[in-house]
N, C-alpha and C positions, 0 to 999 in steps of 0.2 A: 461664453460657452458654459461656464459653471452655472450661471443663472438659468440658462435654457435647460440644462440637464436636471437641475433641481425642480424646475417646473414640470418637465416630462415625468419625473418620478412622482410628483404630487398628482399629476393628471392620471397616471396609472393607478395610484392609490384610490383616487375618487371613483374611477371606473370599476375597480374591484369591490368598493364598498357598497355600491348600489347596482341593481340590474340595468338601469337605464337612466341617462342624464340628458336633459335638454342642453342645447348649445349655450343658451343664456344662463342656465344654472351653473354650468362649468365655468363660464366666463366670470360670473359673479364670485364663485368660490376661489378662483385663481387670481382675480384682480386684473384681468386682461380683457381685451376685446374679443368678440365672437370670431373675428377674422384670425386672431392669434390662436384661438382654440382650433380652428380648422387647420391652420398650418401645423400645429403641434400634433393633431391627429394624423395628418399626412406623414409627419416625421416618424410617428410610432409605427405606421404601416410600412414605411421604408425599412425600419429596423426589424420587421417581421412580426409585429404584434397584430392580431386579428381584431381590429376595431370596426364594428359595423355601424353604419349610419342609416337612419330612416328619414327620408325627406318630408317636407311639409311642416305645417304649424304644430302638429302633434308629434313630430318626429324627434329624434335625439341620437345619442351615441351609446353603444354598449360593447363590451368585450365579447368576442366570440369564444370558441372552444379554447380551453387553457386559461380561462379568466382567473382561476385560483392560483396560478403559478406566479412566483415572485418576478418583479421586473428585472431586466438586464440592460443597464445603461452603458453599453460598450459599443464601439463601432465595429465593423466587420473584422478588420485586421486585429483589433485588440481581443475580440472574442475568440478568433481562431488561434491566436498566439497562446492565450490562457488555456484553451481546451487541449491544444497539442502538448503544452508543457505538463498539464495534469495527467493526460493520458500516458505520456512517456514515463512520468514518475510512477504511475500506478502499474503500468504494464511491465516495467523493467526494474522495479524495486530500487529506486534511487534512495540511497541511505540518507536519513535525516528528514525526508519529506513526511513519511509516516502516514497514519490513517487519515489525517486531515485532507490530503490530496484526493483520496478516494471519496470522501464525503463531498468535497467541493465539486469533483467531477460528476458525481451523481446529480447534484443540483443544477450544474451548468448545462449538462446534456438535455435536461428536461426543458429548458427555456431557449435553447439554440434554435433559430429558424431552420427550416429544412435545407435551405441553400448553404448555410454555414456548416450544418452537419455533414453535407456531402463533401465540402472542402476539407474538413477535419478527417473524414474517413479516407479520402484520397491520399492525404499526406501520410496517414498512418499505414495505409495498405501498400503504398509504393515507396516507402522509405525503409532501408535496411540498416539497422543500427550496428555499429562495430563496437561490441561490448567486450570488456576485459574478462578473459577466462572463458573456457569452452563449456563449463558446467553451469553457467547461469541459466536459470529456468525462467520462462515467461509465463505470465498468468493473464487470462482474458480479463480486461478491465471490468466487464459486466459481472464476472464472478466476484471480483474484489468488492464492487459496489454492493452486491447482494449480501456478501458476508458482513460488510460494514453495517448494512441496514439492520440485519437481524441482531448484531451486537448492540446497536443503538436502541432497538425496540424491544430487547430482551425476549426474543421469540425463539422457540426451539427450532433447530435446523436439522433437516434430513438430507443426507447426501451419500453418494457412492464414493468410496475411497480406495484408490489404487496404491498398494504398497510398493516397495522398491523392487519386488520380484514380479510385479504386474498383476497380482491377485487383487480382485475387487471385493470389498465388503460393504454392507449397508450400515450406516452409522446414524444415530440420533443423539444430538448433543445440545447442551446449553452453552451457546457461544459467549465468550467473554471479551476478548480483544484480538485484533490483528497486530502482529509484530513483524517488522520488515528488517532485513539485512541488505547488504549490497547485492547479494546474490538471489535471495529468495524471500517469499512472504510465508508467514506461518499463522495459523489460527489456534489460539489457546481456548480450550473449551472443556466443560465437564461432560464426560462420556457417560450417558445414562445406563447403557448396558454393562459397562465395566466398572461403574461407580467409582471413577477416578478421573483426575485431571489428565488431559492428553494434549499433545501438540501435533497439529496436522499441517503438512505442506499444502499451501493453497493451490499449487499447480496440479495437485493430485486429487482435488476435490471437485466433484460434479454435483452441484445442488439439485435436489429433487423436491421442488415445492409440491403442494402448499406447505408453508412453514407455520409454526405455532403448536400449541397455545403459548401465551406469554408465561414467564416464570419469574420468581423472585431471585435476583442474583445472589450467588454464594460468595463468601469471602475468597479472594483470588489465591492461587497457590503460592504466590510470593509477592512481596512489595515491589521488587524490581523485576518486572516481567521480561525485560530484555535480557537480563542476566539469567533468568530462569530458562528461557528458550535457548540461549547460548549454551548453557550447561547441558541441557537436554540433547541438543543436536550434535554437540561436540564430544559428549562423554557418556551419558546414560544409555544411549542406544548401542554402545560398543562393548565388546567382551573384554578388551584390554584397556587399561587406563594408566596414565602416567602424570607425575608432577615433575617439571623440569625448571631449574633455575637458569634464566637467560641473563647473560652479562650485557644487558643493554637496558636503557630506561623504558618504562612501560609505554610512554607516548611513542617512542620510536618503534617498539615491538608491535604496537597497534597498527602501524602502517603496513606491515607485512603479514599480519595474522588476522584473518577475518573472524567475526564473532562465531561463525559456524565452524571454525577450525579449532577453537579453544577459548578458555577464559583466562584473562591476564589479571595478575594481582601484584600491586606495587610492593617491593621490599624496601628499597631505598632509592636514592637519586640515580644509581647506576645499574640496578638489577631489578628483575621482576620474576614472578613465578608464572609458568604456563601449565594449566591443567587441561589435558586433552585426552583423546581416546582414539582407538582404531580397532579393526577387526582382529588383529594379532600383533605380537611384538615386532615382527619384521616390518610391518607397515608403519608402526610407530617410529622405528629407527629411521626409516626413509623420510617420514614426515618431519622429524626433528632435524635431520641432517640437511634437508633442503632449505631450512631457515637461513643457513649460511652464517651463523653467529656462534660465539663461544657459549657453552652451556655446561650444566652439571646435573646429573640425574639425582633427584631427591627420592623418588620411589616410582616403581617397585624395584627391589634388588635384581629381579630377573631381567629387567631391561638392561642393566649394566652388564650382566653376564652375556646376554644376547649380543650386545655391542662388541664385547671382546671376541666372541666367536666369529662375528662378521669381519672384525678387524683382521683376525688371523686368516680368514678365507680370502680377503682382499690382498693381504700380504703375499700369500702363495700365488695369487693370480698375477700380480705384477712382477713377482720375482725379486731377487736381490738387486740393489742399486749397482750400476756399473760405473 
């Protein structure tokens, strides 16, 4: 099977290298018989590759439309499994998969035969994922592949952007990288109108091609883009900020605190710092209390004062112990 697959790959490479080959020419280059060439051509057609044949002494073989596309030596079930896995990762922000899954999906969907694309689309359309958390946002895979492409090709991107209040603005940016968390995808880009680095939620982006022209990439806003985005979405966008010492190891805290909820910093083997933000101090109190662990407020002092006020309020609500 490995020998056959290698020969099919070589056959496709030869067909891509020249517009037309004779059967004898292919047999000579592959070191096989003309009958084996015909069987291999039939196998390529079964896999969905458009190999045209011209009969007669002057005839030969050539690839049809899509001849410039790379070969895909997977059987039907393997191709569908890979495509579904990549689409799931791209559409639902599987943590750790990253931008590579989007690039791979873009390449794979170009070479999938139409019958396999229909199978993948059916699985995607009629499957309802049960995802953790009600605030998880989904992004159309085609949007992600488009964003990844302009990042790769260093082309200016034009898009409509919807903010958290539903207002839409037109933006023109120099895209740099896609960053994903368990919940969302973000685009880090240089905003040409505001002359500053900005982070955009991918599910709020509506690309408006054509894109371009190409640009010279700027130095990124941070060496660790994941930490940069985490700090931005969990702190910079909020009016109130806090630093809290958690009495649990950083690794354990990371299991209950998503990157979009705050930035963790190791103190020692048993404690870590949480840097987070919220619209006001009351929401900060609720956010910290729901972690369900021992903690100490480092800053701001006003957060401690607000906790005392809420403690007294709760005490009056429950009344004295009986």
